[in-house]
MILO-890395 format. One line per field, with one value per atom (N, C-alpha, C): residue number from 0; residue in one letter; atom name; x, y, z. Coordinates in steps of 0.05 Angstrom, whole numbers, plus 32768, in hexadecimal, padded with zeros to 4 digits. Layout:
! residues N
i <- c(NUM / ...)
aa <- c(a / ...)
at <- c(CA / ...)
xx <- c(X / ...)
yy <- c(Y / ...)
zz <- c(Z / ...)
! end
This chain:
! residues 125
i <- c(0 / 0 / 0 / 1 / 1 / 1 / 2 / 2 / 2 / 3 / 3 / 3 / 4 / 4 / 4 / 5 / 5 / 5 / 6 / 6 / 6 / 7 / 7 / 7 / 8 / 8 / 8 / 9 / 9 / 9 / 10 / 10 / 10 / 11 / 11 / 11 / 12 / 12 / 12 / 13 / 13 / 13 / 14 / 14 / 14 / 15 / 15 / 15 / 16 / 16 / 16 / 17 / 17 / 17 / 18 / 18 / 18 / 19 / 19 / 19 / 20 / 20 / 20 / 21 / 21 / 21 / 22 / 22 / 22 / 23 / 23 / 23 / 24 / 24 / 24 / 25 / 25 / 25 / 26 / 26 / 26 / 27 / 27 / 27 / 28 / 28 / 28 / 29 / 29 / 29 / 30 / 30 / 30 / 31 / 31 / 31 / 32 / 32 / 32 / 33 / 33 / 33 / 34 / 34 / 34 / 35 / 35 / 35 / 36 / 36 / 36 / 37 / 37 / 37 / 38 / 38 / 38 / 39 / 39 / 39 / 40 / 40 / 40 / 41 / 41 / 41 / 42 / 42 / 42 / 43 / 43 / 43 / 44 / 44 / 44 / 45 / 45 / 45 / 46 / 46 / 46 / 47 / 47 / 47 / 48 / 48 / 48 / 49 / 49 / 49 / 50 / 50 / 50 / 51 / 51 / 51 / 52 / 52 / 52 / 53 / 53 / 53 / 54 / 54 / 54 / 55 / 55 / 55 / 56 / 56 / 56 / 57 / 57 / 57 / 58 / 58 / 58 / 59 / 59 / 59 / 60 / 60 / 60 / 61 / 61 / 61 / 62 / 62 / 62 / 63 / 63 / 63 / 64 / 64 / 64 / 65 / 65 / 65 / 66 / 66 / 66 / 67 / 67 / 67 / 68 / 68 / 68 / 69 / 69 / 69 / 70 / 70 / 70 / 71 / 71 / 71 / 72 / 72 / 72 / 73 / 73 / 73 / 74 / 74 / 74 / 75 / 75 / 75 / 76 / 76 / 76 / 77 / 77 / 77 / 78 / 78 / 78 / 79 / 79 / 79 / 80 / 80 / 80 / 81 / 81 / 81 / 82 / 82 / 82 / 83 / 83 / 83 / 84 / 84 / 84 / 85 / 85 / 85 / 86 / 86 / 86 / 87 / 87 / 87 / 88 / 88 / 88 / 89 / 89 / 89 / 90 / 90 / 90 / 91 / 91 / 91 / 92 / 92 / 92 / 93 / 93 / 93 / 94 / 94 / 94 / 95 / 95 / 95 / 96 / 96 / 96 / 97 / 97 / 97 / 98 / 98 / 98 / 99 / 99 / 99 / 100 / 100 / 100 / 101 / 101 / 101 / 102 / 102 / 102 / 103 / 103 / 103 / 104 / 104 / 104 / 105 / 105 / 105 / 106 / 106 / 106 / 107 / 107 / 107 / 108 / 108 / 108 / 109 / 109 / 109 / 110 / 110 / 110 / 111 / 111 / 111 / 112 / 112 / 112 / 113 / 113 / 113 / 114 / 114 / 114 / 115 / 115 / 115 / 116 / 116 / 116 / 117 / 117 / 117 / 118 / 118 / 118 / 119 / 119 / 119 / 120 / 120 / 120 / 121 / 121 / 121 / 122 / 122 / 122 / 123 / 123 / 123 / 124 / 124 / 124)
aa <- c(m / m / m / l / l / l / k / k / k / t / t / t / i / i / i / h / h / h / a / a / a / a / a / a / g / g / g / a / a / a / p / p / p / a / a / a / a / a / a / i / i / i / g / g / g / p / p / p / y / y / y / s / s / s / h / h / h / a / a / a / v / v / v / l / l / l / a / a / a / g / g / g / e / e / e / l / l / l / l / l / l / f / f / f / a / a / a / s / s / s / g / g / g / q / q / q / i / i / i / g / g / g / l / l / l / v / v / v / p / p / p / e / e / e / s / s / s / s / s / s / v / v / v / l / l / l / a / a / a / g / g / g / e / e / e / d / d / d / v / v / v / e / e / e / s / s / s / q / q / q / t / t / t / h / h / h / q / q / q / v / v / v / f / f / f / q / q / q / n / n / n / v / v / v / k / k / k / a / a / a / i / i / i / l / l / l / s / s / s / a / a / a / a / a / a / g / g / g / l / l / l / t / t / t / l / l / l / g / g / g / n / n / n / v / v / v / v / v / v / k / k / k / t / t / t / t / t / t / v / v / v / f / f / f / l / l / l / t / t / t / d / d / d / l / l / l / k / k / k / n / n / n / f / f / f / p / p / p / l / l / l / v / v / v / n / n / n / e / e / e / i / i / i / y / y / y / a / a / a / s / s / s / y / y / y / f / f / f / p / p / p / q / q / q / n / n / n / p / p / p / p / p / p / a / a / a / r / r / r / s / s / s / c / c / c / v / v / v / q / q / q / v / v / v / a / a / a / a / a / a / l / l / l / p / p / p / a / a / a / n / n / n / a / a / a / k / k / k / i / i / i / e / e / e / m / m / m / e / e / e / i / i / i / i / i / i / a / a / a / k / k / k / v / v / v)
at <- c(N / CA / C / N / CA / C / N / CA / C / N / CA / C / N / CA / C / N / CA / C / N / CA / C / N / CA / C / N / CA / C / N / CA / C / N / CA / C / N / CA / C / N / CA / C / N / CA / C / N / CA / C / N / CA / C / N / CA / C / N / CA / C / N / CA / C / N / CA / C / N / CA / C / N / CA / C / N / CA / C / N / CA / C / N / CA / C / N / CA / C / N / CA / C / N / CA / C / N / CA / C / N / CA / C / N / CA / C / N / CA / C / N / CA / C / N / CA / C / N / CA / C / N / CA / C / N / CA / C / N / CA / C / N / CA / C / N / CA / C / N / CA / C / N / CA / C / N / CA / C / N / CA / C / N / CA / C / N / CA / C / N / CA / C / N / CA / C / N / CA / C / N / CA / C / N / CA / C / N / CA / C / N / CA / C / N / CA / C / N / CA / C / N / CA / C / N / CA / C / N / CA / C / N / CA / C / N / CA / C / N / CA / C / N / CA / C / N / CA / C / N / CA / C / N / CA / C / N / CA / C / N / CA / C / N / CA / C / N / CA / C / N / CA / C / N / CA / C / N / CA / C / N / CA / C / N / CA / C / N / CA / C / N / CA / C / N / CA / C / N / CA / C / N / CA / C / N / CA / C / N / CA / C / N / CA / C / N / CA / C / N / CA / C / N / CA / C / N / CA / C / N / CA / C / N / CA / C / N / CA / C / N / CA / C / N / CA / C / N / CA / C / N / CA / C / N / CA / C / N / CA / C / N / CA / C / N / CA / C / N / CA / C / N / CA / C / N / CA / C / N / CA / C / N / CA / C / N / CA / C / N / CA / C / N / CA / C / N / CA / C / N / CA / C / N / CA / C / N / CA / C / N / CA / C / N / CA / C / N / CA / C / N / CA / C / N / CA / C / N / CA / C / N / CA / C / N / CA / C / N / CA / C / N / CA / C / N / CA / C / N / CA / C / N / CA / C / N / CA / C / N / CA / C / N / CA / C)
xx <- c(7CDF / 7CCF / 7CCE / 7CD4 / 7CC3 / 7CB2 / 7C9E / 7C85 / 7C86 / 7C88 / 7C87 / 7C74 / 7C79 / 7C59 / 7C5C / 7C3D / 7C36 / 7C23 / 7C2A / 7C18 / 7C06 / 7BEE / 7BDD / 7BE5 / 7BE1 / 7BE7 / 7C02 / 7C11 / 7C29 / 7C31 / 7C3E / 7C4F / 7C53 / 7C58 / 7C5B / 7C7E / 7C87 / 7CA4 / 7CAE / 7CCA / 7CD4 / 7CE9 / 7CE7 / 7CFA / 7CFE / 7D05 / 7CF6 / 7D01 / 7CEA / 7CF5 / 7CD7 / 7CD8 / 7CBF / 7CB6 / 7CA5 / 7C98 / 7CA7 / 7C9E / 7CB2 / 7CB1 / 7CC7 / 7CC5 / 7CC2 / 7CB3 / 7CB7 / 7CC1 / 7CD8 / 7CE8 / 7CE5 / 7CD9 / 7CDC / 7CC3 / 7CD3 / 7CC4 / 7CC7 / 7CD9 / 7CE1 / 7CD6 / 7CD0 / 7CCA / 7CDB / 7CE1 / 7CF9 / 7CF8 / 7CE8 / 7CDD / 7CF7 / 7CE7 / 7CF6 / 7CF5 / 7D0A / 7D0E / 7CF8 / 7CE6 / 7CCD / 7CDC / 7CD8 / 7CD9 / 7CB9 / 7CBA / 7C9D / 7C86 / 7C8F / 7C75 / 7C53 / 7C49 / 7C2D / 7C26 / 7C1B / 7C12 / 7BF8 / 7BED / 7BD1 / 7BE6 / 7C01 / 7C02 / 7C24 / 7C2C / 7C48 / 7C5A / 7C52 / 7C68 / 7C6D / 7C76 / 7C83 / 7C72 / 7C6A / 7C53 / 7C5B / 7C72 / 7C7C / 7C9C / 7C9E / 7CC4 / 7CCE / 7CC1 / 7CD2 / 7CD2 / 7CDE / 7CE8 / 7CD5 / 7CC7 / 7CAE / 7C93 / 7C8F / 7C75 / 7C80 / 7C9B / 7CA6 / 7CA2 / 7CAA / 7CB5 / 7C98 / 7C87 / 7C61 / 7C66 / 7C5B / 7C5C / 7C63 / 7C80 / 7C94 / 7C8D / 7C82 / 7C71 / 7C60 / 7C4D / 7C30 / 7C36 / 7C49 / 7C55 / 7C54 / 7C69 / 7C70 / 7C59 / 7C45 / 7C3B / 7C24 / 7C21 / 7C12 / 7C22 / 7C37 / 7C4B / 7C46 / 7C46 / 7C49 / 7C35 / 7C19 / 7BF9 / 7BEF / 7C06 / 7BFC / 7C03 / 7C1E / 7C29 / 7C1B / 7C07 / 7BF6 / 7C00 / 7C16 / 7C22 / 7C1E / 7C2E / 7C24 / 7C45 / 7C4A / 7C6D / 7C6B / 7C5D / 7C6B / 7C80 / 7C72 / 7C84 / 7CA5 / 7CA6 / 7CC0 / 7CDA / 7CEC / 7CFF / 7D1D / 7D17 / 7D39 / 7D29 / 7D3C / 7D34 / 7D4E / 7D4D / 7D6A / 7D54 / 7D5E / 7D5B / 7D6A / 7D65 / 7D7D / 7D72 / 7D84 / 7D81 / 7D90 / 7D87 / 7D91 / 7DA9 / 7D9E / 7DA4 / 7DA9 / 7DB9 / 7DBA / 7DAB / 7DB2 / 7DA9 / 7D86 / 7D79 / 7D56 / 7D5C / 7D62 / 7D68 / 7D59 / 7D5B / 7D44 / 7D31 / 7D27 / 7D0E / 7D07 / 7D13 / 7D0B / 7D07 / 7D14 / 7D20 / 7CFF / 7CF4 / 7CDF / 7CCB / 7CC4 / 7CB3 / 7CAF / 7CD1 / 7CC8 / 7CC8 / 7CCA / 7CC6 / 7CA3 / 7C9B / 7C70 / 7C70 / 7C7C / 7C72 / 7C79 / 7C8C / 7C9D / 7C9F / 7C89 / 7C8D / 7C97 / 7C89 / 7C9F / 7CAF / 7CC5 / 7CCC / 7CDE / 7CE0 / 7CEC / 7CFC / 7CF9 / 7D0E / 7D31 / 7D43 / 7D5A / 7D54 / 7D6D / 7D67 / 7D8C / 7D8F / 7DAF / 7D9D / 7DAB / 7DA3 / 7DB9 / 7DC0 / 7DD5 / 7DC8 / 7DE2 / 7DDE / 7DE4 / 7DD0 / 7DDB / 7DD8 / 7DE6 / 7DF0 / 7DCF / 7DBC / 7DA5 / 7D95 / 7D73 / 7D67 / 7D5C / 7D47 / 7D3A / 7D20 / 7D1D / 7CFE / 7D0D / 7D24 / 7D29 / 7D26 / 7D1C / 7D18 / 7D29 / 7D1B / 7D2E / 7D2E / 7D1F / 7D20 / 7D14 / 7D23 / 7D26 / 7D23 / 7D0D / 7D17 / 7D0E / 7D1F / 7D18 / 7D11 / 7D06 / 7CFB / 7D01 / 7D03 / 7D0A / 7CE9 / 7CDD / 7CCF / 7CCF / 7CC2 / 7CC1 / 7C9C / 7C9A / 7C7E / 7C6F)
yy <- c(833E / 8329 / 832E / 8322 / 8319 / 830F / 8322 / 831B / 8316 / 82FB / 82F6 / 830C / 8314 / 831F / 830B / 830D / 8300 / 8315 / 831A / 8327 / 8318 / 831A / 830A / 8318 / 8333 / 8341 / 8340 / 8338 / 8331 / 8312 / 8311 / 82FF / 82ED / 82CB / 82C4 / 82BC / 82BE / 82B3 / 82A7 / 82AB / 829A / 827C / 8291 / 8276 / 8279 / 826A / 8271 / 8283 / 829B / 82B0 / 82B8 / 82D0 / 82DD / 82F4 / 82F8 / 8315 / 832A / 8333 / 833C / 8331 / 833D / 833B / 8359 / 8358 / 836F / 836C / 837B / 837E / 8393 / 8394 / 83AD / 83C2 / 83D6 / 83E9 / 83EE / 83D2 / 83D7 / 83BF / 83C8 / 83AC / 83AE / 8392 / 8386 / 8380 / 838C / 8381 / 8367 / 8352 / 834D / 8357 / 8350 / 8362 / 8354 / 836D / 8369 / 8369 / 8357 / 8355 / 8364 / 8364 / 8369 / 835E / 8344 / 832B / 8336 / 832A / 8329 / 8325 / 831F / 8301 / 82FA / 8303 / 82EA / 82DA / 82D9 / 82C9 / 82C2 / 82CE / 82CC / 82D2 / 82E1 / 82ED / 8308 / 8309 / 8328 / 833B / 835B / 8364 / 8370 / 8370 / 8371 / 836E / 836E / 8374 / 8381 / 83A3 / 83B9 / 83BD / 83D2 / 83D7 / 83E4 / 83F4 / 8411 / 8400 / 83E6 / 83D9 / 83C1 / 83C4 / 83A6 / 83BD / 83DC / 83F0 / 83F4 / 83F5 / 83F2 / 83DE / 83CF / 83B1 / 83B2 / 83B4 / 83B1 / 83C5 / 83DA / 83F1 / 83E5 / 83D0 / 83BD / 83AD / 83A2 / 838E / 8394 / 83AD / 83B2 / 83C2 / 83CD / 83D5 / 83C3 / 83B4 / 838F / 838F / 8388 / 8385 / 839B / 83A7 / 83C6 / 83C2 / 83C2 / 83C9 / 83AB / 8391 / 837A / 837E / 838E / 8396 / 83B9 / 83B9 / 83D4 / 83F2 / 83F3 / 8407 / 8408 / 841F / 842D / 8435 / 8442 / 844A / 8460 / 846C / 8486 / 8472 / 846A / 8456 / 8447 / 844C / 8447 / 845B / 844E / 8463 / 8458 / 8440 / 8438 / 8427 / 8430 / 841A / 840D / 83F7 / 83F2 / 83E8 / 83F3 / 83EF / 83E2 / 83C4 / 83B2 / 83B4 / 83C1 / 83C2 / 83B2 / 83A8 / 839D / 83A7 / 83C6 / 83CF / 83FC / 8407 / 8419 / 8432 / 8427 / 843A / 8443 / 8423 / 842E / 8443 / 844B / 845A / 8472 / 8488 / 849D / 8493 / 847D / 846F / 8469 / 845B / 8450 / 846B / 8470 / 848B / 84A4 / 84AA / 84B3 / 84A8 / 8489 / 8481 / 8479 / 8477 / 8474 / 848D / 84A9 / 84BC / 84CB / 84BD / 84B6 / 84AA / 849B / 8489 / 8491 / 84A0 / 84AF / 84D0 / 84E0 / 84F4 / 850D / 850A / 8515 / 8512 / 8516 / 84F9 / 84EF / 84EA / 84C5 / 84B9 / 84A7 / 8493 / 8498 / 848D / 8487 / 846F / 8476 / 845D / 8455 / 843F / 8436 / 842E / 842B / 8422 / 8413 / 83F6 / 83E8 / 83D9 / 83D3 / 83C6 / 83B2 / 839D / 8383 / 8372 / 8351 / 8349 / 8338 / 8334 / 8327 / 8325 / 831F / 831F / 8310 / 82F6 / 82E5 / 82EE / 82D9 / 82D9 / 82E0 / 82F1 / 8307 / 8321 / 832A / 8348 / 8359 / 8371 / 838C / 8398 / 8399 / 83A4 / 8394 / 8397 / 8393 / 83A4 / 83AB / 83B4 / 83A6 / 83B1 / 83A9 / 83BE / 83C5 / 83E2 / 83D1 / 83E5 / 83F0 / 83FA / 83F5 / 8406 / 8407 / 8423 / 8428 / 8427 / 840F / 8420 / 8432)
zz <- c(7DC1 / 7DAF / 7D99 / 7D84 / 7D6D / 7D5F / 7D50 / 7D44 / 7D25 / 7D14 / 7D09 / 7CF1 / 7CDD / 7CCB / 7CB3 / 7CA9 / 7C90 / 7C7F / 7C72 / 7C65 / 7C50 / 7C48 / 7C35 / 7C1D / 7C1F / 7C05 / 7BF8 / 7C04 / 7BF8 / 7BEA / 7BD3 / 7BCA / 7BE2 / 7BDA / 7BE8 / 7BE4 / 7C02 / 7C00 / 7BF6 / 7BE2 / 7BCD / 7BE1 / 7BF9 / 7C0B / 7C17 / 7C38 / 7C4F / 7C60 / 7C5E / 7C6E / 7C6C / 7C7E / 7C85 / 7C7E / 7C77 / 7C5E / 7C79 / 7C95 / 7CA3 / 7CB5 / 7CD0 / 7CE8 / 7CF8 / 7D17 / 7D29 / 7D37 / 7D3E / 7D50 / 7D64 / 7D7F / 7D83 / 7D6F / 7D77 / 7D71 / 7D50 / 7D40 / 7D25 / 7D14 / 7CFB / 7CE2 / 7CD3 / 7CD6 / 7CBB / 7CAA / 7C91 / 7C73 / 7C69 / 7C5E / 7C4A / 7C30 / 7C1C / 7BFE / 7BF8 / 7BE3 / 7BD5 / 7BC0 / 7BA8 / 7B8E / 7B75 / 7B67 / 7B5D / 7B53 / 7B5F / 7B5B / 7B6A / 7B52 / 7B53 / 7B71 / 7B84 / 7B9B / 7B90 / 7B82 / 7B75 / 7B5D / 7B54 / 7B41 / 7B49 / 7B55 / 7B56 / 7B46 / 7B2F / 7B0E / 7B14 / 7B05 / 7B0A / 7B07 / 7B08 / 7AF5 / 7AE1 / 7AD8 / 7AB9 / 7AB1 / 7AAC / 7A9C / 7AA4 / 7AA7 / 7AA4 / 7AC8 / 7AC5 / 7AE3 / 7AF0 / 7AE3 / 7AE1 / 7AF3 / 7ADF / 7AEF / 7B0D / 7B06 / 7B1E / 7B39 / 7B30 / 7B48 / 7B53 / 7B4A / 7B53 / 7B63 / 7B5B / 7B63 / 7B84 / 7B80 / 7B94 / 7BAF / 7BA8 / 7BB5 / 7BC8 / 7BAF / 7BC0 / 7BD1 / 7BC9 / 7BD7 / 7BF6 / 7BF3 / 7C0F / 7C1E / 7C14 / 7C1E / 7C2B / 7C1B / 7C29 / 7C45 / 7C3F / 7C57 / 7C71 / 7C6A / 7C83 / 7C8A / 7C80 / 7C83 / 7C99 / 7C96 / 7CA0 / 7CB8 / 7CBE / 7CE0 / 7CEC / 7CD7 / 7CE5 / 7CDB / 7CCE / 7CC7 / 7CA8 / 7C9A / 7C7F / 7C77 / 7C5C / 7C5B / 7C64 / 7C72 / 7C83 / 7CA4 / 7CA7 / 7CB8 / 7CAF / 7C8F / 7C85 / 7C92 / 7CA1 / 7CA9 / 7C95 / 7C8C / 7C73 / 7C65 / 7C46 / 7C2D / 7C29 / 7C1B / 7C0C / 7BF5 / 7BE3 / 7BC8 / 7BB1 / 7BA6 / 7B92 / 7B7D / 7B6C / 7B49 / 7B38 / 7B22 / 7B11 / 7B02 / 7AFC / 7AED / 7AEE / 7B04 / 7B0C / 7AEC / 7AD2 / 7ACD / 7ACD / 7ADD / 7ADB / 7AF0 / 7B03 / 7B23 / 7B1F / 7B07 / 7B00 / 7B05 / 7AFA / 7AF5 / 7B0E / 7B1E / 7B3B / 7B52 / 7B47 / 7B5B / 7B59 / 7B48 / 7B35 / 7B4B / 7B49 / 7B4F / 7B6A / 7B71 / 7B94 / 7BA5 / 7B9A / 7B9C / 7BA0 / 7B84 / 7B90 / 7BA9 / 7BAF / 7BC4 / 7BE1 / 7BE3 / 7BF4 / 7BED / 7BE8 / 7BE0 / 7BFA / 7C08 / 7C24 / 7C36 / 7C48 / 7C5E / 7C53 / 7C42 / 7C31 / 7C45 / 7C41 / 7C5F / 7C58 / 7C61 / 7C5D / 7C40 / 7C33 / 7C25 / 7C1A / 7C10 / 7BF9 / 7BE2 / 7BD5 / 7BBE / 7BA8 / 7BA4 / 7BA1 / 7B82 / 7B6D / 7B57 / 7B62 / 7B59 / 7B5F / 7B40 / 7B44 / 7B32 / 7B22 / 7B38 / 7B27 / 7B3F / 7B40 / 7B5C / 7B4C / 7B60 / 7B63 / 7B55 / 7B42 / 7B24 / 7B12 / 7B0D / 7AFF / 7B05 / 7B15 / 7B21 / 7B20 / 7B0A / 7B0E / 7B26 / 7B39 / 7B56 / 7B70 / 7B82 / 7BA4 / 7BB0 / 7BC4 / 7BDA / 7BF1 / 7C09 / 7C27 / 7C38 / 7C4A / 7C5F / 7C72 / 7C84 / 7C9F / 7CAB / 7CBB / 7CC1 / 7CE5 / 7CEC / 7D04 / 7D10 / 7D28 / 7D2A / 7D37)
! end
């Protein structure tokens, strides 16, 4: 059975997709960029502010499903410039200080709204 998750504390979807879908014991969250939910504007022009906002958005989605970052088992991070990888890695580690989830990180040509980072997650209930 599938359950669609809508998080009031996350930015509205830019397209025809849900914030997340709960499928059995797994939550699959759509990619989040650094949009501030109240304004739908990027948190800043820099990757640092956008990365922190991405985590706030992801936490809001997890919370709407009754979960936390501790439930995350896999992330995929998309960066428009791998030169930002060390800084993103440092911020990422602050949100997952112990037992971080499995992760992939790739460079992409562009992201929606000219974002510098996007992250999607899979979490276990």
